[in-house]
SELUM-554661 format. One record per residue (C-alpha): z negated, y negated, x; residue number from 1. Coordinates in nm, 3 decimals. Example, Ala and Ser with C-alpha at 12.3 -4.5 7.8 and 13.67 -1.06 7.14 Angstrom:
BEGIN
MIDREN       c3       c2       c1   nr
MIDREN   -0.780    0.450    1.230    1
MIDREN   -0.714    0.106    1.367    2
END
This chain:
BEGIN
MIDREN       c3       c2       c1   nr
MIDREN    0.000    0.000    0.000    1
MIDREN    0.096   -0.342    0.135    2
MIDREN   -0.192   -0.581    0.190    3
MIDREN   -0.109   -0.916    0.032    4
MIDREN   -0.398   -1.075    0.219    5
MIDREN   -0.190   -1.072    0.534    6
MIDREN   -0.022   -1.389    0.400    7
MIDREN   -0.335   -1.590    0.473    8
MIDREN   -0.357   -1.462    0.829    9
MIDREN   -0.225   -1.638    1.133   10
MIDREN    0.042   -1.374    1.201   11
MIDREN    0.376   -1.545    1.278   12
MIDREN    0.634   -1.527    0.999   13
MIDREN    0.870   -1.292    1.182   14
MIDREN    0.594   -1.048    1.271   15
MIDREN    0.455   -1.061    0.919   16
MIDREN    0.796   -0.965    0.778   17
MIDREN    0.826   -0.675    1.025   18
MIDREN    0.474   -0.552    0.942   19
MIDREN    0.546   -0.568    0.569   20
MIDREN    0.881   -0.392    0.604   21
MIDREN    0.719   -0.113    0.807   22
MIDREN    0.455   -0.058    0.539   23
MIDREN    0.710   -0.055    0.258   24
MIDREN    0.961    0.162    0.444   25
MIDREN    0.681    0.408    0.527   26
MIDREN    0.543    0.420    0.172   27
MIDREN    0.862    0.394   -0.041   28
MIDREN    1.145    0.490    0.192   29
MIDREN    1.421    0.269    0.334   30
MIDREN    1.668    0.306    0.048   31
MIDREN    1.413    0.232   -0.224   32
MIDREN    1.288   -0.080   -0.047   33
MIDREN    1.477   -0.404   -0.104   34
MIDREN    1.475   -0.722    0.099   35
MIDREN    1.349   -0.905   -0.210   36
MIDREN    1.043   -0.676   -0.225   37
MIDREN    0.976   -0.725    0.145   38
MIDREN    1.004   -1.102    0.114   39
MIDREN    0.774   -1.107   -0.190   40
MIDREN    0.503   -0.897   -0.028   41
MIDREN    0.529   -1.098    0.295   42
MIDREN    0.513   -1.415    0.082   43
MIDREN    0.825   -1.568    0.233   44
MIDREN    1.157   -1.676    0.087   45
MIDREN    1.430   -1.412    0.107   46
MIDREN    1.645   -1.668    0.285   47
MIDREN    1.381   -1.681    0.558   48
MIDREN    1.408   -1.304    0.600   49
MIDREN    1.786   -1.326    0.637   50
MIDREN    1.755   -1.614    0.882   51
MIDREN    1.535   -1.400    1.110   52
MIDREN    1.712   -1.064    1.076   53
MIDREN    2.056   -1.122    0.925   54
MIDREN    2.036   -0.832    0.678   55
MIDREN    1.837   -0.522    0.589   56
MIDREN    1.977   -0.322    0.882   57
MIDREN    1.879   -0.602    1.120   58
MIDREN    1.526   -0.583    0.983   59
MIDREN    1.528   -0.204    1.012   60
MIDREN    1.630   -0.243    1.376   61
MIDREN    1.327   -0.467    1.436   62
MIDREN    1.100   -0.216    1.261   63
MIDREN    1.236    0.070    1.474   64
MIDREN    1.172   -0.131    1.787   65
MIDREN    0.816   -0.200    1.667   66
MIDREN    0.752    0.171    1.604   67
MIDREN    0.896    0.272    1.940   68
MIDREN    0.690    0.008    2.117   69
MIDREN    0.375    0.153    1.961   70
MIDREN    0.486    0.502    2.057   71
MIDREN    0.553    0.376    2.409   72
MIDREN    0.198    0.243    2.428   73
MIDREN    0.080    0.595    2.344   74
MIDREN    0.309    0.734    2.613   75
MIDREN    0.191    0.481    2.871   76
MIDREN   -0.179    0.486    2.794   77
MIDREN   -0.226    0.824    2.632   78
MIDREN   -0.509    0.665    2.439   79
MIDREN   -0.684    0.617    2.775   80
MIDREN   -0.656    0.990    2.838   81
MIDREN   -0.314    1.119    2.930   82
MIDREN   -0.206    0.908    3.227   83
MIDREN   -0.541    0.753    3.315   84
MIDREN   -0.852    0.969    3.299   85
MIDREN   -0.688    1.304    3.259   86
MIDREN   -0.416    1.276    3.525   87
MIDREN   -0.670    1.182    3.791   88
MIDREN   -0.874    1.496    3.712   89
MIDREN   -0.589    1.744    3.693   90
MIDREN   -0.599    2.003    3.968   91
MIDREN   -0.473    2.329    3.821   92
MIDREN   -0.223    2.493    3.587   93
MIDREN   -0.487    2.505    3.312   94
MIDREN   -0.519    2.126    3.335   95
MIDREN   -0.141    2.095    3.303   96
MIDREN   -0.165    2.301    2.986   97
MIDREN   -0.439    2.070    2.854   98
MIDREN   -0.227    1.761    2.931   99
MIDREN    0.080    1.898    2.752  100
MIDREN   -0.120    2.010    2.448  101
MIDREN   -0.284    1.671    2.411  102
MIDREN    0.043    1.479    2.445  103
MIDREN    0.234    1.701    2.199  104
MIDREN   -0.040    1.683    1.936  105
MIDREN   -0.082    1.305    1.976  106
MIDREN    0.293    1.251    1.948  107
MIDREN    0.319    1.461    1.632  108
MIDREN    0.033    1.268    1.471  109
MIDREN    0.202    0.937    1.557  110
MIDREN    0.537    1.046    1.408  111
MIDREN    0.386    1.206    1.099  112
MIDREN    0.179    0.896    1.021  113
MIDREN    0.497    0.744    0.870  114
MIDREN    0.656    1.042    0.688  115
MIDREN    0.872    0.848    0.443  116
MIDREN    1.012    0.634    0.722  117
MIDREN    1.112    0.946    0.919  118
MIDREN    1.268    1.108    0.612  119
MIDREN    1.466    0.796    0.539  120
MIDREN    1.581    0.766    0.900  121
MIDREN    1.712    1.121    0.893  122
MIDREN    1.866    1.103    0.546  123
MIDREN    2.036    0.768    0.593  124
MIDREN    2.127    0.792    0.962  125
MIDREN    2.500    0.803    0.888  126
MIDREN    2.481    0.465    0.714  127
MIDREN    2.330    0.274    1.004  128
MIDREN    2.549    0.048    1.219  129
MIDREN    2.610    0.142    1.581  130
MIDREN    2.367   -0.126    1.699  131
MIDREN    2.075    0.038    1.514  132
MIDREN    2.160    0.386    1.644  133
MIDREN    2.192    0.257    2.000  134
MIDREN    1.861    0.071    1.976  135
MIDREN    1.683    0.385    1.856  136
MIDREN    1.835    0.591    2.139  137
MIDREN    1.738    0.325    2.393  138
MIDREN    1.381    0.320    2.269  139
MIDREN    1.354    0.698    2.289  140
MIDREN    1.496    0.685    2.640  141
MIDREN    1.230    0.433    2.741  142
MIDREN    0.958    0.665    2.608  143
MIDREN    1.114    0.956    2.800  144
MIDREN    1.110    0.760    3.124  145
MIDREN    0.745    0.664    3.079  146
MIDREN    0.641    1.023    3.011  147
MIDREN    0.847    1.134    3.313  148
MIDREN    0.623    0.913    3.528  149
MIDREN    0.311    1.067    3.373  150
MIDREN    0.445    1.420    3.425  151
MIDREN    0.520    1.339    3.788  152
MIDREN    0.157    1.234    3.837  153
MIDREN    0.030    1.545    3.661  154
MIDREN    0.242    1.777    3.875  155
MIDREN    0.150    1.595    4.197  156
MIDREN   -0.223    1.619    4.125  157
MIDREN   -0.185    1.983    4.018  158
MIDREN    0.021    2.061    4.330  159
MIDREN    0.280    2.211    4.100  160
MIDREN    0.655    2.161    4.078  161
MIDREN    0.937    2.232    3.834  162
MIDREN    1.293    2.312    3.932  163
MIDREN    1.405    2.030    3.699  164
MIDREN    1.321    1.662    3.771  165
MIDREN    1.046    1.497    3.559  166
MIDREN    1.293    1.287    3.357  167
MIDREN    1.484    1.591    3.233  168
MIDREN    1.155    1.761    3.151  169
MIDREN    1.043    1.457    2.950  170
MIDREN    1.379    1.449    2.767  171
MIDREN    1.343    1.815    2.676  172
MIDREN    0.976    1.784    2.574  173
MIDREN    1.031    1.486    2.345  174
MIDREN    1.344    1.641    2.195  175
MIDREN    1.138    1.945    2.096  176
MIDREN    0.860    1.726    1.953  177
MIDREN    1.099    1.510    1.750  178
MIDREN    1.289    1.817    1.629  179
MIDREN    0.972    1.985    1.505  180
MIDREN    0.856    1.664    1.334  181
MIDREN    1.189    1.626    1.153  182
MIDREN    1.181    1.991    1.039  183
MIDREN    0.823    1.950    0.919  184
MIDREN    0.902    1.638    0.717  185
MIDREN    1.232    1.752    0.569  186
MIDREN    1.201    2.128    0.506  187
MIDREN    0.966    2.423    0.468  188
MIDREN    0.855    2.454    0.828  189
MIDREN    0.650    2.768    0.760  190
MIDREN    0.968    2.971    0.740  191
MIDREN    1.021    2.887    1.109  192
MIDREN    0.670    2.831    1.248  193
MIDREN    0.354    2.974    1.097  194
MIDREN    0.167    2.648    1.163  195
MIDREN    0.153    2.356    1.405  196
MIDREN   -0.081    2.536    1.646  197
MIDREN    0.176    2.813    1.692  198
MIDREN    0.450    2.559    1.771  199
MIDREN    0.231    2.361    2.012  200
MIDREN    0.110    2.674    2.194  201
MIDREN    0.465    2.811    2.225  202
MIDREN    0.601    2.482    2.360  203
MIDREN    0.314    2.450    2.608  204
MIDREN    0.365    2.811    2.723  205
MIDREN    0.734    2.748    2.776  206
MIDREN    0.668    2.451    3.004  207
MIDREN    0.371    2.596    3.193  208
MIDREN    0.536    2.927    3.281  209
MIDREN    0.822    2.744    3.459  210
MIDREN    0.603    2.569    3.719  211
MIDREN    0.550    2.687    4.074  212
MIDREN    0.291    2.591    4.335  213
MIDREN    0.427    2.332    4.578  214
MIDREN    0.343    2.561    4.869  215
MIDREN    0.596    2.816    4.737  216
MIDREN    0.864    2.555    4.673  217
MIDREN    0.818    2.399    5.013  218
MIDREN    0.854    2.730    5.195  219
MIDREN    1.223    2.640    5.192  220
MIDREN    1.304    2.408    5.486  221
MIDREN    1.333    2.045    5.382  222
MIDREN    1.669    1.879    5.418  223
MIDREN    1.669    1.637    5.712  224
MIDREN    1.683    1.263    5.648  225
MIDREN    2.041    1.139    5.616  226
MIDREN    2.103    0.766    5.625  227
MIDREN    2.436    0.593    5.563  228
MIDREN    2.638    0.422    5.839  229
MIDREN    2.639    0.041    5.844  230
MIDREN    3.008   -0.003    5.764  231
MIDREN    2.989    0.244    5.478  232
MIDREN    2.692    0.058    5.329  233
MIDREN    2.890   -0.266    5.334  234
MIDREN    3.184   -0.094    5.165  235
MIDREN    2.957    0.054    4.898  236
MIDREN    2.801   -0.283    4.822  237
MIDREN    3.147   -0.437    4.809  238
MIDREN    3.259   -0.171    4.559  239
MIDREN    2.952   -0.249    4.348  240
MIDREN    3.033   -0.621    4.362  241
MIDREN    3.385   -0.554    4.235  242
MIDREN    3.238   -0.354    3.943  243
MIDREN    3.040   -0.650    3.812  244
MIDREN    2.717   -0.850    3.849  245
MIDREN    2.497   -0.568    3.714  246
MIDREN    2.634   -0.310    3.957  247
MIDREN    2.605   -0.560    4.242  248
MIDREN    2.240   -0.633    4.160  249
MIDREN    2.148   -0.263    4.142  250
MIDREN    2.318   -0.186    4.474  251
MIDREN    2.134   -0.483    4.626  252
MIDREN    1.798   -0.339    4.510  253
MIDREN    1.879    0.008    4.640  254
MIDREN    1.968   -0.110    4.990  255
MIDREN    1.770   -0.435    5.009  256
MIDREN    1.432   -0.313    4.887  257
MIDREN    1.449    0.064    4.910  258
MIDREN    1.369    0.101    4.539  259
MIDREN    1.415    0.451    4.397  260
MIDREN    1.669    0.472    4.116  261
MIDREN    1.415    0.579    3.853  262
MIDREN    1.193    0.281    3.945  263
MIDREN    1.482    0.041    3.883  264
MIDREN    1.498    0.162    3.521  265
MIDREN    1.139    0.045    3.467  266
MIDREN    1.164   -0.303    3.617  267
MIDREN    1.086   -0.600    3.394  268
MIDREN    1.219   -0.953    3.417  269
MIDREN    0.887   -1.082    3.546  270
MIDREN    0.887   -0.830    3.832  271
MIDREN    1.114   -1.049    4.047  272
MIDREN    0.950   -1.361    4.182  273
MIDREN    1.052   -1.618    4.436  274
MIDREN    0.783   -1.697    4.691  275
MIDREN    0.849   -1.951    4.964  276
MIDREN    1.188   -1.857    5.108  277
MIDREN    1.190   -1.498    4.997  278
MIDREN    1.231   -1.289    4.683  279
MIDREN    0.948   -1.048    4.604  280
MIDREN    0.984   -0.746    4.379  281
MIDREN    0.685   -0.591    4.203  282
MIDREN    0.729   -0.228    4.105  283
MIDREN    0.524    0.041    3.935  284
MIDREN    0.691    0.350    4.072  285
MIDREN    0.749    0.685    3.914  286
MIDREN    0.656    0.833    4.254  287
MIDREN    0.286    0.790    4.194  288
MIDREN    0.243    0.471    4.395  289
MIDREN    0.186    0.185    4.156  290
MIDREN    0.155   -0.186    4.210  291
MIDREN    0.375   -0.229    4.518  292
MIDREN    0.511   -0.565    4.621  293
MIDREN    0.834   -0.534    4.819  294
MIDREN    1.025   -0.818    4.987  295
MIDREN    1.391   -0.813    4.890  296
MIDREN    1.578   -0.835    5.218  297
MIDREN    1.835   -1.112    5.244  298
MIDREN    1.997   -0.921    5.530  299
MIDREN    2.103   -0.559    5.495  300
MIDREN    2.204   -0.393    5.824  301
MIDREN    2.282   -0.731    5.977  302
MIDREN    2.489   -0.870    5.688  303
MIDREN    2.343   -1.152    5.478  304
MIDREN    2.361   -1.131    5.099  305
MIDREN    2.247   -1.475    4.991  306
MIDREN    1.902   -1.633    4.981  307
MIDREN    1.584   -1.614    4.774  308
MIDREN    1.736   -1.836    4.507  309
MIDREN    2.099   -1.719    4.527  310
MIDREN    2.157   -1.347    4.572  311
MIDREN    2.311   -1.058    4.376  312
MIDREN    1.991   -1.002    4.175  313
MIDREN    1.928   -1.368    4.091  314
MIDREN    2.293   -1.405    3.982  315
MIDREN    2.258   -1.110    3.745  316
MIDREN    1.925   -1.237    3.607  317
MIDREN    2.087   -1.566    3.511  318
MIDREN    2.338   -1.382    3.292  319
MIDREN    2.066   -1.148    3.158  320
MIDREN    1.840   -1.433    3.046  321
MIDREN    2.134   -1.617    2.895  322
MIDREN    2.224   -1.310    2.691  323
MIDREN    1.871   -1.273    2.562  324
MIDREN    1.885   -1.613    2.389  325
MIDREN    1.509   -1.632    2.389  326
MIDREN    1.347   -1.885    2.156  327
MIDREN    1.154   -2.148    2.348  328
MIDREN    0.828   -2.067    2.175  329
MIDREN    0.853   -1.694    2.250  330
MIDREN    0.993   -1.730    2.600  331
MIDREN    0.676   -1.632    2.788  332
MIDREN    0.592   -1.337    2.566  333
MIDREN    0.942   -1.188    2.585  334
MIDREN    0.947   -1.216    2.961  335
MIDREN    0.648   -0.984    2.970  336
MIDREN    0.817   -0.706    2.775  337
MIDREN    1.192   -0.742    2.841  338
MIDREN    1.338   -0.494    3.086  339
MIDREN    1.523   -0.633    3.386  340
MIDREN    1.823   -0.407    3.320  341
MIDREN    1.848   -0.358    2.945  342
MIDREN    1.827    0.007    2.834  343
MIDREN    1.928    0.130    3.180  344
MIDREN    1.880    0.504    3.234  345
MIDREN    1.863    0.710    3.551  346
MIDREN    2.182    0.887    3.451  347
MIDREN    2.366    0.553    3.426  348
MIDREN    2.254    0.447    3.775  349
MIDREN    2.373    0.779    3.912  350
MIDREN    2.710    0.722    3.741  351
MIDREN    2.730    0.375    3.901  352
MIDREN    2.651    0.530    4.239  353
MIDREN    2.924    0.791    4.200  354
MIDREN    3.174    0.517    4.114  355
MIDREN    3.084    0.313    4.423  356
MIDREN    3.063    0.601    4.670  357
MIDREN    3.338    0.841    4.558  358
MIDREN    3.568    0.757    4.855  359
MIDREN    3.296    0.833    5.113  360
MIDREN    3.136    1.151    5.248  361
MIDREN    2.856    1.253    5.482  362
MIDREN    2.948    1.403    5.818  363
MIDREN    2.899    1.751    5.671  364
MIDREN    3.149    1.675    5.395  365
MIDREN    2.890    1.644    5.117  366
MIDREN    2.901    1.348    4.875  367
MIDREN    2.659    1.062    4.937  368
MIDREN    2.334    1.107    4.742  369
MIDREN    2.163    0.810    4.582  370
MIDREN    1.835    0.874    4.766  371
MIDREN    2.022    0.811    5.092  372
MIDREN    2.010    0.439    5.007  373
MIDREN    1.630    0.451    5.030  374
MIDREN    1.649    0.656    5.350  375
MIDREN    1.880    0.393    5.499  376
MIDREN    1.640    0.113    5.403  377
MIDREN    1.342    0.299    5.551  378
MIDREN    1.514    0.359    5.883  379
MIDREN    1.634   -0.002    5.897  380
MIDREN    1.281   -0.137    5.840  381
MIDREN    1.140    0.090    6.111  382
MIDREN    1.423   -0.012    6.345  383
MIDREN    1.334   -0.379    6.288  384
MIDREN    0.989   -0.303    6.430  385
MIDREN    0.760   -0.309    6.127  386
MIDREN    0.425   -0.144    6.203  387
MIDREN    0.339    0.184    6.032  388
MIDREN    0.052    0.052    5.818  389
MIDREN    0.258   -0.237    5.681  390
MIDREN    0.554   -0.010    5.613  391
MIDREN    0.337    0.239    5.422  392
MIDREN    0.215   -0.046    5.201  393
MIDREN    0.559   -0.178    5.104  394
MIDREN    0.738    0.160    5.088  395
MIDREN    0.470    0.359    4.907  396
MIDREN    0.510    0.638    5.164  397
MIDREN    0.219    0.808    5.337  398
MIDREN    0.195    0.799    5.715  399
MIDREN    0.267    1.173    5.746  400
MIDREN    0.587    1.125    5.546  401
MIDREN    0.724    0.884    5.807  402
MIDREN    0.770    1.154    6.069  403
MIDREN    1.112    1.259    5.939  404
MIDREN    1.229    0.895    5.931  405
MIDREN    1.099    0.834    6.283  406
MIDREN    1.281    1.143    6.410  407
MIDREN    1.607    1.019    6.258  408
MIDREN    1.554    0.669    6.401  409
MIDREN    1.489    0.815    6.748  410
MIDREN    1.812    1.014    6.722  411
MIDREN    2.008    0.696    6.641  412
MIDREN    1.841    0.502    6.923  413
MIDREN    1.912    0.781    7.171  414
MIDREN    2.282    0.779    7.076  415
MIDREN    2.299    0.400    7.105  416
MIDREN    2.141    0.411    7.452  417
MIDREN    2.380    0.682    7.566  418
MIDREN    2.677    0.480    7.445  419
MIDREN    2.540    0.169    7.619  420
MIDREN    2.518    0.359    7.948  421
MIDREN    2.879    0.471    7.915  422
MIDREN    2.999    0.114    7.865  423
END
């Protein structure tokens, strides 16, 4: 039931309309709810509703984004349990089971709290414009990426490892959860699953039985560090530049700050700041090292790519902020929540990388891997003479992890010295 008292609150008009629409959609269904009803319950003129959202589908899009944002909060915070208290205490396979069970049950409760909304979304999906379907997919992808980070932390603390990367695991897990919720709300689920406990236990078993202790996985020799030659890096960045400002900015981050591809997908607009004569990037990684501040190099392997105020990233951000068309009064708030690269997924970055690097190969004939950009950045920073402690802080690597990079750097220096002697 919609609370008419919300009209006397201090909730901004736009938010009040969204809140009212969510309550009505959830209680009556999307089809049965009219914009006139929403406007009446929100105590606004229907013209005001249209001015904010354009039409009913525009309002539905805003409601979907609101729901996904709340779901994302659950994914990020786990109600102060999943990625905070619990992850830090996980040390065994049984704890992994406990983590998965809690997340699955919490997610199902969140979805099933708005049954009519879910039924309407499923029943009317074919009527929605492409923009609404894309927004829903983007929101789900954002949730998947957040849970991938949590799963990475869980596995690291458990000293366990899957054959699949955390993002694919999160995609699979949430697909199963959403599928079960849709079946529950639209059909007789007992013909498929006896009850929810059976489904949750089966899904948890499926994920837990596929993990292996890290000691077993790492019995296979690790692949040596492979950086990318200077001239090839310049060609790759040039290819990215030709592809557009977004590609150019992403390539600049990969080689200029050593940011992992999955971490780029989670950057927000506020995470790039200009300090003195340098750009600083703040990142919460998916590699378990949060809160790093990384200087964005203006020079990459001796070639300058602009300044703190005029570089590939700043050029892209100008177009990004222009596209957002943020209202002056909401400017600060939106900067806190807007992603730096709108709805960018790991798969998309990997596609960009393939496009830039397709003409090039490693010395062994293998295609260039995207993590080689980070390797190249690490070796360059060490070659510039940064001390180990400082490098560990900005890279998020542990001192023992630097050995492979130092070995590769020593190999390059030895070759350079031998060539110098010959000349």
